[in-house]
N, C-alpha and C positions, 0 to 999 in steps of 0.2 A: 404163478401156477398155470397149468394148461391141461384142460380136459376136453373130451368130446362133447358136442351138443351145440344147439343154437340158443341165442339169448332168450331167457324165460320171458314170456309175455310178448315176444316179437314173432308174429306168424311168418313162416317161410313163404316165399312166393308160390302161388299155385295158379292153375288154370292157364289160359292162353296169354302168353307174354304180350302179344300184340294188342290185347284188349286194353292194356295200360299205355303202351308206347306205340300205338298205331300210327303209321306214317302214311301221309297222303301227299303226293307231289302237287296237288292242286290246293288243298286246304291251307289257308293262311299265307298264301303266296301273292295274293292280290290286295292292293291297298284298298282299305275301306270295307273289306269283307270280314265278317265276324269270324273269329277263330275260337277253337276250343282249347282252353288252357289245360295243362297237365303237370303233374309233379315231375320236376327235373332237379337233379342234385349233382353238384360238381362245380368246377372252376373252369372258366374260359379265359384264356390269355389273349386279350385284344390289343392290336396295334392301333391305338385311337387315331382317327384321321384328323387332319388339320381343320379347324373351324367348328368342330363339334364340341359341345359341352360333354363332360363325363356322363351326366344323367341322360342326355339325348342318346349317346352311344349305348348306354345300358338299356334304355327302353327299346331301342331298335333291335338289339340282340335278344332281349327278352321276347319280343314279338316274333323274331325269326325262329326261336326255339319253342314258342308257345308255352313258355314257362309260367308257373303260378307265382313264384316268389323269387326276387332277385335283389342284389345290392352290389355297389362297387366298393373299392377299398381305398377311398381317398380320391379327391378330385385332381384332374389335370385341366389347366386353363384351355379355352378354345384354341389359343395360339400354339399350345403344346401338342406334340404327337408322342406315340410310344406306348410303353408297357402299362396296360390298365387291366389288372385282374378283376374279372367279374364273377361274383359268387351267386350260385343258384341253390334254392332249397336249403338243405341242411348246412351247406357251406357258409351261408350268411351268419351262422352262429359263431364262426371263427374268423370273420373278415377283419376284426380289430387287430389281429396278429399282423396283417399286412400294413395296417396304418403305422404300426410300431417299427416296421422294417427299415433298414438302411436303403438308400436310393442312389442311383447313378444317372447322370445327365450329360448330354452334349448340348451346348448352347453357343449362340453368337451374340456378342454385345457390340452394338455400333457406338463408336466413340464420338463425342462432340455434341450429342443431342440428348436432352432429357425430356421425358414425356410424363404426363399426369399419372399414368398407370405403371410406368417402368418397363413397358413393352410397346410394340408397334401399334397396338390398338388405341393407345391414348393420344391426347392432344400434345403437341410440342409446346413445352413451357420454357425451354432455354436452349440456345445454340452457342457453342464455344469453339474457338480455334483449337485444333488438335496438333500438338507437337510432342508426340510420344515415341520413344524408341524401345526396342526390345530390352535394353538395359533398365529402362524405367519400369517395364512390366515385371522383370525379374526382381527388382528392388521392392515392389509393393506386395509381391506374392506371399511372403511370410506373414503379412498382416491377416491373411484370409485362409490360413492353414491351422488345423487343430481346433481346440475349443474357441469359439468366438461368440459375440453377442450380436443379434440382429433385431432391429425394430421392424415388426410386421408391417407390410404395406397397407395403405388405406383401402386399396382395391384387393381385398381378400375376404374369405368367408369366415375368418376369425371373428368371434362375437365379443361385444362390449355392452354390458347392461342388457343382455338378451337380444341384441340387434347386430347383424352382420356389419363389419366395417365398411363393406362396399355400399351398403345402404346409406351410411353417413356421407361417404364420398360422393355418391350420386346426387345427394342433396346439397352438395357444395360445402360440407362440413368436414373439418379435420379434428379428430379427437386424440387425446393422449394415449399412447400405447407403451406398454412396458417392454423393454428389450428382453429377448428370450435367448437362452443359451442353446446353441447348436454346435455340432462338430463337423468340420470339413476333414475327412480322412485323407483325401488325395485331391490335388488341384493342379491341372495342367493348363497353362495359358499360352496362346500363340498369337502374336500380332500379325494381322493379315490385311492387305489392301482390299478395298471394295471399290470397284470401278477406278476412275482416274482421280477422284478427289476426296474419297472417304477412307477411313481406317476402322477396323473392327478387331475384336479379340475373340478367337475361338476358345471355348472353355470345355474341359472335360472334368466333371466333378463327381466325387463319391462322398456322400454326406449322410448325416443322421436324419431321422424323421424331423419334420417341422422346419426344414431349411427352405427358405424362399430364394430360388435362383434369380428371380427378377431383382430382389433386393441385393443379392450378391453382385450382380452385374452393375447395379447403380452404385454400390459402395466402392467397387473397383474403379469405376469411372471417376467417382469423387476423389479417391486417393490419387489418381493420375492427374487431377486438376482440370479435367475437361468434361466430366459427366458422361453418361452412357445409358442406353436402354436396350433391352433384348429384342432381336429381330427373328430369332429362331430358338426353340427349346424342344428337346426330344429326350424323354425318359428312356434310357437304355436298359435299366434293370431296377427291380424292386425286390429286396430280399434275394432269394435264389432263382428268381424268374428273370430271364433275359429276353431281349427283343427278338432273338432268333427263334424263340419258342412260340411267338405270337402269330395270330391269324388276322388278316385285315378284314374290315367290314365288307369291302368289295368282294373278297374271296368267299366270305360267308354267304352273301346274298346269292352267289352263283352256285352254291352247293345244293345238293338234295338234303332233305331232313335227316336222312341216315348219316351223311357226312358231317352235318352240323353237330349231331349228337356225339359223333366220334371225336370231335374236337374237345369235348369236355374231359377234364382231368378229374380224378377222384377227389372227394372231399379232403382226405388226409394229406394231400399235397401241401395244404396250409399248415400242417403239423410236422414239417420236415425236421425241425430241431427238437421235437418232443421225444422223450424216452418211451418206447413201446412196452406195454404190459398186456399180457393175454390172460383172460379169465375163462374158467370152465362154465358150463351152462348154468349151474346153480348160482355161482357167484356173479355171473354176468347179469342174470335177472335181478338179483338183489342190488347190484350196483346201479342198474338202470332205474331202480326205485328210489335212488338217492341214498342208499345205505353205504356206510364205510365198510371196507373189507380189510382183513388182516392178512399179512404175508411177509415174506422175507425180502422186503424192498428197501434199498437205500433211500435216503431223503432226496427228493427231486421236486423242483417247482413246476416243471412242465412235463406232463405225462400224457401219452395217447393210449387209450384203453380199447382193447379189441376182444371180441369173442372168437371162438374157434369152431370150425366145422358147422356152418360155413364161417369163413373168416369175415368179420364185420366190425367196422368202427362203431364203438359205443359212445365215445365222447372224450373229454379231457378230465384230468385230475391232477392232484399233487400228492406226494407221499411224504409222510412225517411219522417218525417213531414206529415204523412198521405198519402204518395204516394208509390205505388208498382212499383219498378223500375226493368225492365227485366234484367236478367243476361244471362245464357246459356239456349237457347230455343230448344225444339224439333220442327222438321218440321211437318206440317200436315200429310205428308206421313208417317213419323216415328210413329206418334200417331196412325194412322189407322192401320199400320202394327203391332204395339204392341198389339192393341185390337184384331186383327185377330189372332195373335199368342196365346194370352191368351184364346180366344174362342176355338181355335183348341185344346189346352191342355185340356181344360175342356171337350170337346167332346171326346177326346181320352181316358180320364180318365173314 
C-alpha cells in the first residue's frame, strides 16, 4: 500500500541544515586536535590500503568524517587490500548482510615455501623444491572447485572457547579446529615465474562467506607437493560492491569534508536484494513502533520497508500470510537525520 505523509513519530528536518552538518575545512583536519562528532549515516566503500588492519582503516575514516558511530563488514588482513564496506550510523544495523555476502579475490601464492601464518607475514617453516607444470595445476584444480572443506588457520579471528585462534597461535599453541564447509564458485589458476628462480600461482577466486584464501593457497601448494604461502591478496568484490566503486584512504584525506560526505552511499544500498514495500503515514508510524501490518503481500524473507512523501527507509521485515513483520528498524531520529544529511548533500552539490 502507498499513501502520502511522513512516518508517524519521525519529525521532518527543520531549521538550518548546516546546523547539523556544518562543514569546516579546518576543524578535524589536524592530528591531535579535538573534533566534534556528528550523526553520519550511510556506507563508504573503501579500497583498504596495504599494511592497515580493517579496524585501523575504519577508525581513520570515522575520524575524517567526524562520525559518531561506525563499523566494518568483516576483516581484511593487513596483507590484504581491496573492497572494505564501512557502515556509519543506521547502516551499522545491516552490516551483517555483507558478512554473509559472496566474495571475489585476486591472490598470488608463492610455491615452495610454507610459513607459520600462510602468508608473507609469517616465519618460514619449510622450503621445498618446486617442479610444477601447468598440467599439474590443471590436474589439482577440480579439488578446489565447488563445495569443499577448509580447516581454519590458527592465525585467524575465529574463536575457540571464547578466545581468538590467533591468541593461541601467538602463545605457541595449536588447538583442534573443525573443518568448515565453504563453496568455491569459480577458480582460475595461472602458473607464473617469479624472478629467475621462483614460481608462483596467480589465483582469481569467487567464493562463499567464510572462505580463507590463505588456507586455499596453502592447500593448493600441498596438493602440488611443494607447499605455498600468499604474497598478495586483494578483495575485488563483496556482494554487489566492486573495487571500481571504492575510494582510497589517500584520496579521502585529500578531499574537503563536503566531498567526503558525498562519497557516502545511502543506507539501503545494503538491502539491494530485499523486496521493497512502501507504507502510508499511519501504517509507517505503527510499523516503526514494532507493530505488524496487514496487506496483500506474498511471502518474502527479505523485505526493505519505506515510507512515502518523503521517501524514507524505515527498516527491514519479512512477510508471511499477508503480514508484514518488523525486523531491524531505524529510529525516528535516525530517519530524520538521514533525510537532513541527504538534503545537505543536495544543497552542497
